[in-house]
A tleap script that builds the chain and sets N, CA, C and O, in Angstrom:
source leaprc.protein.ff14SB
mol = sequence {
  NGLN VAL PRO ALA ARG GLY ALA LYS VAL LYS
  ALA GLY LYS GLY GLY LYS LYS SER ALA GLY
  LYS PRO VAL LEU GLU VAL GLU GLN ASP ALA
  LYS LYS LEU VAL SER GLN VAL CYS GLY LEU
  ASN TYR MET THR GLU GLY PRO LEU SER GLU
  PRO VAL MET ILE LYS PRO ASP SER GLU TYR
  PRO ASP TRP LEU PHE LYS MET ASP ILE LYS
  ARG PRO ARG PRO SER LEU HIE GLU MET ASP
  PRO SER THR LYS GLU TYR TRP GLU LYS VAL
  GLN ARG PHE THR ASN ALA LYS ARG ILE ARG
  LEU SER LYS THR LYS ARG LYS ALA CGLY
}
set mol.1.N position { 68.841 104.757 99.908 }
set mol.1.CA position { 67.844 104.550 98.768 }
set mol.1.C position { 67.017 105.776 98.433 }
set mol.1.O position { 66.689 106.581 99.305 }
set mol.2.N position { 66.716 105.894 97.281 }
set mol.2.CA position { 66.079 107.207 96.728 }
set mol.2.C position { 65.264 106.558 95.564 }
set mol.2.O position { 65.729 105.915 94.622 }
set mol.3.N position { 63.704 106.911 95.866 }
set mol.3.CA position { 62.954 106.716 94.975 }
set mol.3.C position { 63.122 107.352 93.614 }
set mol.3.O position { 63.358 108.550 93.458 }
set mol.4.N position { 62.969 106.363 92.521 }
set mol.4.CA position { 63.216 107.102 91.362 }
set mol.4.C position { 61.834 107.904 90.690 }
set mol.4.O position { 60.687 107.510 90.900 }
set mol.5.N position { 62.138 108.980 89.930 }
set mol.5.CA position { 61.121 109.567 89.277 }
set mol.5.C position { 60.585 108.651 88.046 }
set mol.5.O position { 61.346 107.951 87.378 }
set mol.6.N position { 59.084 108.744 87.811 }
set mol.6.CA position { 58.635 108.167 86.818 }
set mol.6.C position { 57.236 108.245 86.741 }
set mol.6.O position { 56.633 109.035 87.467 }
set mol.7.N position { 56.596 107.451 85.872 }
set mol.7.CA position { 55.035 107.615 85.777 }
set mol.7.C position { 54.579 106.715 86.757 }
set mol.7.O position { 55.097 105.638 87.052 }
set mol.8.N position { 53.401 107.319 87.321 }
set mol.8.CA position { 52.637 106.415 88.443 }
set mol.8.C position { 52.305 105.192 87.844 }
set mol.8.O position { 52.096 105.071 86.637 }
set mol.9.N position { 52.247 104.171 88.766 }
set mol.9.CA position { 51.811 102.958 88.339 }
set mol.9.C position { 50.479 102.804 88.871 }
set mol.9.O position { 50.241 103.046 90.055 }
set mol.10.N position { 49.386 102.321 87.860 }
set mol.10.CA position { 48.277 102.328 88.348 }
set mol.10.C position { 48.026 100.858 88.846 }
set mol.10.O position { 48.592 99.886 88.345 }
set mol.11.N position { 47.078 100.784 89.929 }
set mol.11.CA position { 46.896 99.345 90.647 }
set mol.11.C position { 46.104 98.360 89.596 }
set mol.11.O position { 45.262 98.773 88.799 }
set mol.12.N position { 46.401 97.362 89.692 }
set mol.12.CA position { 45.808 96.405 88.869 }
set mol.12.C position { 44.482 95.891 89.186 }
set mol.12.O position { 44.084 96.192 90.311 }
set mol.13.N position { 43.724 95.208 88.487 }
set mol.13.CA position { 42.341 94.538 89.166 }
set mol.13.C position { 42.645 93.177 89.981 }
set mol.13.O position { 43.633 92.445 89.918 }
set mol.14.N position { 41.633 93.088 90.662 }
set mol.14.CA position { 41.779 91.694 91.307 }
set mol.14.C position { 42.662 91.718 92.571 }
set mol.14.O position { 43.128 90.659 92.990 }
set mol.15.N position { 42.909 92.885 93.194 }
set mol.15.CA position { 43.599 92.912 94.347 }
set mol.15.C position { 45.189 92.526 94.152 }
set mol.15.O position { 45.829 92.255 95.168 }
set mol.16.N position { 45.834 92.494 92.884 }
set mol.16.CA position { 47.089 92.519 92.692 }
set mol.16.C position { 47.748 93.791 93.274 }
set mol.16.O position { 47.175 94.880 93.231 }
set mol.17.N position { 48.869 93.630 93.774 }
set mol.17.CA position { 49.600 94.726 94.186 }
set mol.17.C position { 50.469 95.175 93.144 }
set mol.17.O position { 51.029 94.317 92.461 }
set mol.18.N position { 50.676 96.436 92.908 }
set mol.18.CA position { 51.418 97.136 91.789 }
set mol.18.C position { 52.929 97.067 92.353 }
set mol.18.O position { 53.223 97.025 93.547 }
set mol.19.N position { 53.823 97.062 91.278 }
set mol.19.CA position { 55.251 97.074 91.498 }
set mol.19.C position { 55.597 98.342 92.327 }
set mol.19.O position { 56.385 98.295 93.272 }
set mol.20.N position { 54.966 99.482 91.927 }
set mol.20.CA position { 55.451 100.627 92.542 }
set mol.20.C position { 56.588 101.279 91.792 }
set mol.20.O position { 57.024 100.857 90.720 }
set mol.21.N position { 57.039 102.351 92.442 }
set mol.21.CA position { 58.305 103.239 91.825 }
set mol.21.C position { 59.709 102.155 92.061 }
set mol.21.O position { 59.785 101.457 93.072 }
set mol.22.N position { 60.589 102.141 91.169 }
set mol.22.CA position { 61.797 101.482 91.444 }
set mol.22.C position { 62.479 102.327 92.412 }
set mol.22.O position { 62.392 103.555 92.444 }
set mol.23.N position { 63.267 101.490 93.319 }
set mol.23.CA position { 64.268 102.180 94.145 }
set mol.23.C position { 65.784 102.143 93.819 }
set mol.23.O position { 66.443 101.106 93.757 }
set mol.24.N position { 66.292 103.481 93.604 }
set mol.24.CA position { 67.694 103.529 93.155 }
set mol.24.C position { 68.739 103.364 94.407 }
set mol.24.O position { 68.389 103.845 95.485 }
set mol.25.N position { 69.945 102.739 94.316 }
set mol.25.CA position { 70.654 102.758 95.369 }
set mol.25.C position { 71.539 104.200 95.359 }
set mol.25.O position { 71.744 104.804 94.307 }
set mol.26.N position { 71.948 104.586 96.433 }
set mol.26.CA position { 72.631 106.086 96.588 }
set mol.26.C position { 74.112 105.584 96.642 }
set mol.26.O position { 74.549 104.713 97.394 }
set mol.27.N position { 74.840 106.342 95.644 }
set mol.27.CA position { 76.408 106.046 95.542 }
set mol.27.C position { 76.979 106.347 96.988 }
set mol.27.O position { 76.513 107.229 97.710 }
set mol.28.N position { 77.999 105.551 97.324 }
set mol.28.CA position { 78.722 105.664 98.378 }
set mol.28.C position { 80.117 106.108 98.162 }
set mol.28.O position { 80.725 106.852 98.933 }
set mol.29.N position { 80.591 105.602 97.059 }
set mol.29.CA position { 82.042 105.473 96.987 }
set mol.29.C position { 82.531 107.038 96.673 }
set mol.29.O position { 82.067 107.708 95.749 }
set mol.30.N position { 83.463 107.459 97.525 }
set mol.30.CA position { 83.715 109.021 97.505 }
set mol.30.C position { 84.663 109.263 96.259 }
set mol.30.O position { 84.609 110.353 95.689 }
set mol.31.N position { 85.442 108.375 95.866 }
set mol.31.CA position { 86.220 108.632 94.765 }
set mol.31.C position { 85.287 108.790 93.463 }
set mol.31.O position { 85.484 109.655 92.610 }
set mol.32.N position { 84.388 107.974 93.424 }
set mol.32.CA position { 83.357 107.990 92.260 }
set mol.32.C position { 82.638 109.301 92.389 }
set mol.32.O position { 82.260 109.893 91.379 }
set mol.33.N position { 82.454 109.731 93.485 }
set mol.33.CA position { 81.571 110.741 93.533 }
set mol.33.C position { 82.226 112.220 93.249 }
set mol.33.O position { 81.530 113.167 92.882 }
set mol.34.N position { 83.474 112.300 93.433 }
set mol.34.CA position { 84.159 113.511 92.939 }
set mol.34.C position { 84.725 113.348 91.619 }
set mol.34.O position { 85.305 114.304 91.104 }
set mol.35.N position { 84.627 112.283 91.037 }
set mol.35.CA position { 85.234 112.213 89.562 }
set mol.35.C position { 84.329 112.005 88.417 }
set mol.35.O position { 84.669 112.262 87.262 }
set mol.36.N position { 83.032 111.482 88.783 }
set mol.36.CA position { 81.901 111.226 87.974 }
set mol.36.C position { 80.597 111.876 88.381 }
set mol.36.O position { 80.327 112.027 89.572 }
set mol.37.N position { 79.660 112.321 87.262 }
set mol.37.CA position { 78.473 112.835 87.457 }
set mol.37.C position { 77.536 111.659 87.860 }
set mol.37.O position { 76.898 111.090 86.974 }
set mol.38.N position { 77.436 111.303 89.054 }
set mol.38.CA position { 76.440 110.144 89.418 }
set mol.38.C position { 75.201 110.515 89.164 }
set mol.38.O position { 74.796 111.661 89.358 }
set mol.39.N position { 74.445 109.494 88.673 }
set mol.39.CA position { 73.008 109.528 88.377 }
set mol.39.C position { 72.530 110.275 87.229 }
set mol.39.O position { 71.329 110.468 87.038 }
set mol.40.N position { 73.444 110.700 86.460 }
set mol.40.CA position { 73.090 111.433 85.130 }
set mol.40.C position { 72.902 110.496 83.935 }
set mol.40.O position { 71.999 110.574 83.103 }
set mol.41.N position { 74.041 109.464 83.982 }
set mol.41.CA position { 73.642 108.578 82.799 }
set mol.41.C position { 72.930 107.319 83.273 }
set mol.41.O position { 73.355 106.497 84.085 }
set mol.42.N position { 71.824 107.314 82.651 }
set mol.42.CA position { 70.867 106.053 82.762 }
set mol.42.C position { 70.787 104.920 81.890 }
set mol.42.O position { 69.975 103.999 81.988 }
set mol.43.N position { 71.763 105.064 80.959 }
set mol.43.CA position { 71.740 104.014 80.132 }
set mol.43.C position { 72.664 102.798 80.833 }
set mol.43.O position { 73.683 103.083 81.461 }
set mol.44.N position { 72.253 101.557 80.683 }
set mol.44.CA position { 73.044 100.468 81.309 }
set mol.44.C position { 73.911 99.580 80.424 }
set mol.44.O position { 74.869 98.909 80.811 }
set mol.45.N position { 73.388 99.680 79.048 }
set mol.45.CA position { 74.082 99.021 78.041 }
set mol.45.C position { 74.397 99.834 76.922 }
set mol.45.O position { 73.817 100.914 76.814 }
set mol.46.N position { 75.273 99.458 76.028 }
set mol.46.CA position { 75.385 100.093 74.718 }
set mol.46.C position { 76.600 101.162 74.785 }
set mol.46.O position { 77.306 101.322 75.780 }
set mol.47.N position { 76.719 101.806 73.672 }
set mol.47.CA position { 77.801 102.796 73.392 }
set mol.47.C position { 77.692 103.911 74.338 }
set mol.47.O position { 78.731 104.519 74.595 }
set mol.48.N position { 76.612 104.271 74.887 }
set mol.48.CA position { 76.372 105.540 75.895 }
set mol.48.C position { 76.282 105.211 77.410 }
set mol.48.O position { 75.851 105.978 78.271 }
set mol.49.N position { 76.792 103.853 77.620 }
set mol.49.CA position { 76.765 103.353 78.958 }
set mol.49.C position { 77.830 103.912 79.811 }
set mol.49.O position { 77.614 104.074 81.012 }
set mol.50.N position { 78.978 104.222 79.272 }
set mol.50.CA position { 80.195 104.691 80.065 }
set mol.50.C position { 79.861 105.790 80.839 }
set mol.50.O position { 79.061 106.614 80.396 }
set mol.51.N position { 80.493 105.954 82.221 }
set mol.51.CA position { 80.320 106.972 83.174 }
set mol.51.C position { 80.575 108.564 82.607 }
set mol.51.O position { 81.488 108.790 81.814 }
set mol.52.N position { 79.894 109.372 82.977 }
set mol.52.CA position { 80.100 110.794 82.594 }
set mol.52.C position { 81.106 111.227 83.534 }
set mol.52.O position { 80.870 111.079 84.733 }
set mol.53.N position { 82.272 111.777 83.129 }
set mol.53.CA position { 83.374 112.189 83.933 }
set mol.53.C position { 83.272 113.708 84.328 }
set mol.53.O position { 82.810 114.426 83.442 }
set mol.54.N position { 83.605 114.286 85.443 }
set mol.54.CA position { 83.365 115.641 85.782 }
set mol.54.C position { 84.690 116.123 85.007 }
set mol.54.O position { 85.753 115.502 84.968 }
set mol.55.N position { 84.430 117.254 84.451 }
set mol.55.CA position { 85.594 117.981 83.517 }
set mol.55.C position { 86.412 119.142 84.536 }
set mol.55.O position { 85.876 119.466 85.596 }
set mol.56.N position { 87.438 119.599 84.222 }
set mol.56.CA position { 88.102 120.857 84.864 }
set mol.56.C position { 87.012 122.172 84.723 }
set mol.56.O position { 86.238 122.149 83.766 }
set mol.57.N position { 86.973 123.022 85.435 }
set mol.57.CA position { 86.264 124.114 85.392 }
set mol.57.C position { 86.485 124.961 84.079 }
set mol.57.O position { 85.614 125.721 83.655 }
set mol.58.N position { 87.589 124.801 83.523 }
set mol.58.CA position { 87.977 125.586 82.274 }
set mol.58.C position { 87.019 125.121 81.080 }
set mol.58.O position { 86.705 125.843 80.133 }
set mol.59.N position { 86.555 123.640 81.299 }
set mol.59.CA position { 85.721 123.192 80.110 }
set mol.59.C position { 84.300 123.893 80.131 }
set mol.59.O position { 83.655 124.032 79.092 }
set mol.60.N position { 83.887 124.286 81.249 }
set mol.60.CA position { 82.662 124.705 81.419 }
set mol.60.C position { 82.394 126.210 80.895 }
set mol.60.O position { 83.424 126.846 80.671 }
set mol.61.N position { 81.271 126.825 80.683 }
set mol.61.CA position { 81.127 128.218 80.213 }
set mol.61.C position { 81.200 128.938 81.604 }
set mol.61.O position { 81.006 128.342 82.663 }
set mol.62.N position { 81.536 130.442 81.497 }
set mol.62.CA position { 81.734 131.236 82.745 }
set mol.62.C position { 80.327 131.366 83.218 }
set mol.62.O position { 80.181 131.275 84.437 }
set mol.63.N position { 79.155 131.582 82.418 }
set mol.63.CA position { 77.961 131.910 82.992 }
set mol.63.C position { 77.413 130.708 83.906 }
set mol.63.O position { 76.444 130.866 84.649 }
set mol.64.N position { 78.106 129.501 83.793 }
set mol.64.CA position { 77.503 128.418 84.801 }
set mol.64.C position { 77.982 128.696 86.198 }
set mol.64.O position { 77.352 128.310 87.183 }
set mol.65.N position { 79.294 129.484 86.282 }
set mol.65.CA position { 79.533 129.743 87.809 }
set mol.65.C position { 78.835 130.959 88.171 }
set mol.65.O position { 78.920 131.207 89.373 }
set mol.66.N position { 78.183 131.772 87.503 }
set mol.66.CA position { 77.718 132.927 88.053 }
set mol.66.C position { 76.239 132.924 88.394 }
set mol.66.O position { 75.648 133.872 88.910 }
set mol.67.N position { 75.593 131.523 87.983 }
set mol.67.CA position { 74.260 131.388 88.481 }
set mol.67.C position { 74.004 131.409 89.865 }
set mol.67.O position { 74.732 130.901 90.718 }
set mol.68.N position { 72.835 132.077 90.088 }
set mol.68.CA position { 72.274 132.324 91.530 }
set mol.68.C position { 71.678 130.961 91.757 }
set mol.68.O position { 70.759 130.485 91.090 }
set mol.69.N position { 72.276 130.394 92.740 }
set mol.69.CA position { 71.769 129.073 93.442 }
set mol.69.C position { 71.418 129.127 94.766 }
set mol.69.O position { 71.243 128.071 95.373 }
set mol.70.N position { 71.266 130.342 95.393 }
set mol.70.CA position { 71.065 130.331 96.710 }
set mol.70.C position { 69.546 130.173 97.082 }
set mol.70.O position { 68.645 130.810 96.537 }
set mol.71.N position { 69.388 129.302 98.015 }
set mol.71.CA position { 68.061 129.034 98.411 }
set mol.71.C position { 67.711 129.169 99.738 }
set mol.71.O position { 68.619 128.665 100.400 }
set mol.72.N position { 66.819 129.613 100.473 }
set mol.72.CA position { 65.668 130.129 99.705 }
set mol.72.C position { 65.867 131.608 99.015 }
set mol.72.O position { 66.767 132.378 99.349 }
set mol.73.N position { 65.020 131.847 98.138 }
set mol.73.CA position { 65.101 133.006 97.326 }
set mol.73.C position { 64.834 134.052 98.160 }
set mol.73.O position { 64.090 133.699 99.074 }
set mol.74.N position { 65.176 135.294 98.208 }
set mol.74.CA position { 64.710 136.360 98.918 }
set mol.74.C position { 63.178 136.625 98.711 }
set mol.74.O position { 62.587 136.319 97.675 }
set mol.75.N position { 62.587 137.229 99.802 }
set mol.75.CA position { 61.205 137.466 99.811 }
set mol.75.C position { 61.086 138.777 99.101 }
set mol.75.O position { 62.115 139.436 98.956 }
set mol.76.N position { 60.020 139.204 98.671 }
set mol.76.CA position { 59.681 140.328 97.814 }
set mol.76.C position { 60.098 141.570 98.547 }
set mol.76.O position { 60.729 142.406 97.899 }
set mol.77.N position { 59.847 141.792 99.740 }
set mol.77.CA position { 59.835 142.925 100.663 }
set mol.77.C position { 61.723 142.805 101.000 }
set mol.77.O position { 62.217 143.709 101.674 }
set mol.78.N position { 62.428 141.921 100.600 }
set mol.78.CA position { 63.983 142.142 100.783 }
set mol.78.C position { 64.578 142.378 99.344 }
set mol.78.O position { 65.787 142.590 99.257 }
set mol.79.N position { 63.866 142.356 98.313 }
set mol.79.CA position { 64.232 142.494 96.955 }
set mol.79.C position { 64.275 144.259 96.681 }
set mol.79.O position { 63.502 145.046 97.227 }
set mol.80.N position { 65.079 144.539 95.966 }
set mol.80.CA position { 65.360 145.787 95.516 }
set mol.80.C position { 64.262 146.111 94.276 }
set mol.80.O position { 64.237 145.409 93.265 }
set mol.81.N position { 63.353 147.264 94.476 }
set mol.81.CA position { 62.210 147.375 93.407 }
set mol.81.C position { 62.890 148.135 92.251 }
set mol.81.O position { 62.078 148.521 91.410 }
set mol.82.N position { 64.140 148.437 92.004 }
set mol.82.CA position { 64.797 148.732 90.807 }
set mol.82.C position { 65.232 147.616 89.943 }
set mol.82.O position { 65.674 147.881 88.825 }
set mol.83.N position { 65.158 146.507 90.313 }
set mol.83.CA position { 65.759 145.298 89.527 }
set mol.83.C position { 64.702 144.532 88.772 }
set mol.83.O position { 63.575 144.490 89.266 }
set mol.84.N position { 64.919 143.982 87.739 }
set mol.84.CA position { 64.069 143.362 86.675 }
set mol.84.C position { 63.364 142.040 87.412 }
set mol.84.O position { 62.223 141.672 87.134 }
set mol.85.N position { 64.239 141.368 88.415 }
set mol.85.CA position { 63.769 140.289 89.097 }
set mol.85.C position { 62.790 140.579 90.061 }
set mol.85.O position { 61.986 139.686 90.329 }
set mol.86.N position { 62.687 141.964 90.791 }
set mol.86.CA position { 61.515 142.397 91.668 }
set mol.86.C position { 60.508 142.299 90.792 }
set mol.86.O position { 59.546 141.596 91.102 }
set mol.87.N position { 60.529 142.917 89.653 }
set mol.87.CA position { 59.074 143.113 88.965 }
set mol.87.C position { 58.587 141.802 88.248 }
set mol.87.O position { 57.390 141.621 88.024 }
set mol.88.N position { 59.596 140.859 87.884 }
set mol.88.CA position { 59.189 139.566 87.597 }
set mol.88.C position { 58.353 138.947 88.499 }
set mol.88.O position { 57.359 138.316 88.139 }
set mol.89.N position { 58.745 139.108 89.853 }
set mol.89.CA position { 58.173 138.309 90.986 }
set mol.89.C position { 56.888 138.785 91.524 }
set mol.89.O position { 56.040 138.141 92.142 }
set mol.90.N position { 56.892 140.296 91.109 }
set mol.90.CA position { 55.506 141.052 91.449 }
set mol.90.C position { 54.560 140.445 90.445 }
set mol.90.O position { 53.526 139.907 90.843 }
set mol.91.N position { 54.893 140.509 89.032 }
set mol.91.CA position { 54.107 139.705 88.178 }
set mol.91.C position { 53.423 138.260 88.505 }
set mol.91.O position { 52.244 137.911 88.454 }
set mol.92.N position { 54.578 137.568 88.850 }
set mol.92.CA position { 54.096 136.348 89.286 }
set mol.92.C position { 52.934 136.232 90.265 }
set mol.92.O position { 51.926 135.566 90.029 }
set mol.93.N position { 53.147 136.928 91.379 }
set mol.93.CA position { 52.239 136.984 92.528 }
set mol.93.C position { 50.931 137.555 92.030 }
set mol.93.O position { 49.853 137.201 92.508 }
set mol.94.N position { 51.054 138.496 91.003 }
set mol.94.CA position { 49.792 139.085 90.422 }
set mol.94.C position { 49.016 138.315 89.790 }
set mol.94.O position { 47.799 138.240 89.964 }
set mol.95.N position { 49.712 137.647 88.962 }
set mol.95.CA position { 48.881 136.439 88.265 }
set mol.95.C position { 48.412 135.264 88.943 }
set mol.95.O position { 47.361 134.703 88.632 }
set mol.96.N position { 49.204 134.866 89.901 }
set mol.96.CA position { 48.630 133.892 91.011 }
set mol.96.C position { 47.623 134.222 91.519 }
set mol.96.O position { 46.640 133.483 91.462 }
set mol.97.N position { 47.584 135.578 92.240 }
set mol.97.CA position { 46.267 136.064 93.039 }
set mol.97.C position { 44.974 136.276 92.057 }
set mol.97.O position { 43.813 136.079 92.419 }
set mol.98.N position { 45.355 136.692 90.808 }
set mol.98.CA position { 44.256 136.745 89.645 }
set mol.98.C position { 43.530 135.231 89.350 }
set mol.98.O position { 42.316 135.071 89.222 }
set mol.99.N position { 44.507 134.211 89.275 }
set mol.99.CA position { 43.834 132.822 89.090 }
set mol.99.C position { 43.104 132.451 90.464 }
set mol.99.O position { 41.932 132.079 90.393 }
set mol.100.N position { 43.658 132.523 91.566 }
set mol.100.CA position { 42.862 132.427 92.800 }
set mol.100.C position { 41.649 132.910 92.812 }
set mol.100.O position { 40.670 132.201 93.042 }
set mol.101.N position { 41.588 134.127 92.574 }
set mol.101.CA position { 40.117 135.002 92.588 }
set mol.101.C position { 39.356 134.572 91.453 }
set mol.101.O position { 38.129 134.520 91.533 }
set mol.102.N position { 39.919 134.283 90.482 }
set mol.102.CA position { 39.016 133.689 89.399 }
set mol.102.C position { 38.458 132.299 89.654 }
set mol.102.O position { 37.368 131.914 89.230 }
set mol.103.N position { 39.265 131.613 90.351 }
set mol.103.CA position { 38.489 130.031 90.889 }
set mol.103.C position { 37.602 130.343 91.742 }
set mol.103.O position { 36.545 129.715 91.695 }
set mol.104.N position { 37.771 131.372 92.740 }
set mol.104.CA position { 36.702 131.394 93.766 }
set mol.104.C position { 35.412 132.299 93.203 }
set mol.104.O position { 34.361 132.273 93.843 }
set mol.105.N position { 35.508 132.972 92.182 }
set mol.105.CA position { 34.312 133.430 91.732 }
set mol.105.C position { 33.684 132.226 90.845 }
set mol.105.O position { 32.454 132.176 90.835 }
set mol.106.N position { 34.212 131.502 90.291 }
set mol.106.CA position { 33.573 130.190 89.514 }
set mol.106.C position { 32.953 129.411 90.684 }
set mol.106.O position { 31.811 129.044 90.408 }
set mol.107.N position { 33.291 129.117 91.682 }
set mol.107.CA position { 32.654 128.323 92.765 }
set mol.107.C position { 31.561 129.114 93.325 }
set mol.107.O position { 30.480 128.553 93.498 }
set mol.108.N position { 31.691 130.239 93.604 }
set mol.108.CA position { 30.560 131.115 93.992 }
set mol.108.C position { 29.346 131.015 92.813 }
set mol.108.O position { 28.150 130.879 93.068 }
set mol.109.N position { 29.753 131.083 91.894 }
set mol.109.CA position { 28.748 131.565 90.838 }
set mol.109.C position { 27.957 130.539 90.169 }
set mol.109.O position { 27.133 130.857 89.311 }
savepdb mol mol.pdb
quit
């Protein structure tokens, strides 16, 4: 069972318990897992309720298979400074540090 994403439920007045987040069942059928995109189609009724089938690789664009999905990403000292990704990460760190410093100045002032 996996908790579903959604808006937080506010507790009601008078000590009533809230319904909380709905719990979704995890798919166990192996044939279904290798032939369908499970969890993608949230419609339960109507014309869009049929399952989304996995297509052959030739049906998808080439860039999809070239995406970098390795996790965790390399740290800054492991990256090559001659790449665009390195300098984008440096910029993100610099911006985060600037924001942290501005927050501490506000608290002190």
